C-alpha positions as a printed Julia matrix, in Angstrom:
105×3 Matrix{Float64}:
 103.99   92.61   81.65
 106.48   92.5    84.45
 106.72   95.37   86.91
 109.44   95.99   89.46
 109.46   97.43   92.96
 109.43  101.26   93.0
 108.12  101.47   89.44
 105.46  104.14   88.91
 102.49  102.85   86.93
  99.13  104.15   85.78
  96.04  102.1    86.59
  92.31  102.62   87.04
  91.54  103.43   90.68
  87.9   103.31   91.85
  86.36  106.19   93.74
  85.68  105.36   97.39
  81.93  105.13   96.71
  82.68  102.74   93.77
  80.55  104.9    91.45
  83.33  105.27   88.9
  87.08  105.03   88.43
  89.87  107.14   87.03
  93.36  106.3    85.78
  95.81  107.36   88.47
  99.47  106.79   89.29
 100.63  104.28   91.9
 103.98  102.89   92.98
 104.65   99.16   92.9
 105.52   97.9    96.38
 105.96   94.25   95.41
 104.44   91.09   94.03
 101.85   88.91   95.72
 102.32   85.18   96.2
  99.38   84.92   93.8
 100.79   85.15   90.25
  99.77   88.32   88.43
  98.94   90.38   91.53
 100.85   93.5    92.55
 100.95   95.38   95.83
 100.71   99.12   95.1
 100.38  102.42   96.96
  98.48  105.27   95.28
 100.15  108.54   94.36
  98.27  111.82   94.71
  98.82  115.43   93.76
  96.56  116.45   96.67
  99.49  117.16   98.96
  97.31  117.39  102.08
  96.38  113.69  101.54
  99.88  112.23  101.26
 102.3   110.72  103.74
 105.48  110.48  101.64
 106.22  113.57   99.53
 108.13  112.73   96.37
 111.16  114.98   96.15
 112.05  113.76   92.65
 108.56  113.53   91.17
 109.74  114.49   87.67
 112.24  111.58   87.65
 109.31  109.3    88.54
 107.52  110.37   85.34
 104.95  112.57   87.07
 103.75  115.94   85.77
 103.11  117.81   89.04
 104.37  117.64   92.65
 102.98  114.47   94.22
 103.32  112.09   97.08
 102.44  108.59   98.18
  99.31  107.98  100.22
  99.42  105.67  103.23
  97.18  103.11  101.55
  98.06   99.72  100.15
  96.13   97.76   97.55
  96.44   94.52   95.65
  95.67   94.76   91.93
  95.98   92.47   88.97
  98.97   93.47   86.86
  96.79   93.27   83.73
  94.99   96.43   84.96
  98.15   98.52   84.58
  97.74  100.89   81.65
 101.45  101.73   81.42
 104.64  102.36   83.32
 105.73  106.01   83.52
 108.92  105.92   85.58
 110.67  104.83   88.73
 111.24  106.4    92.13
 114.65  107.96   92.76
 116.91  106.32   95.35
 116.1   108.97   97.96
 112.34  108.63   97.36
 112.73  104.83   97.58
 114.47  105.26  100.95
 111.66  107.51  102.2
 109.02  105.01  101.04
 110.86  102.08  102.64
 110.9   103.92  105.98
 107.22  104.81  105.65
 106.33  101.16  104.92
 108.19  100.05  108.04
 106.26  102.66  110.05
 102.85  101.81  108.52
 103.29   98.07  108.91
 105.11   98.26  112.26
 108.08   96.27  110.89
């Protein structure tokens, strides 16, 4: 499968203690130089844990108000269960600014 930047996907995310994992949404940030790897940022409905609130969460294929956490991960694209949507232009703009802030670009 091929995934594009700002696409919202579902993939298994491990718990921090690595005891288990649960399928959760994430947004594709980009592709790694290593074929088949994606850079993603997790999406959470726990609004106290997010950095970028999604104003158009329904357009992104999400069921409840959510936001993007200030975490980045590299995952194999084969782990993606399915694509559910794409960020709106204004949510993309907010994420782009947050990435510049997080990465000091």
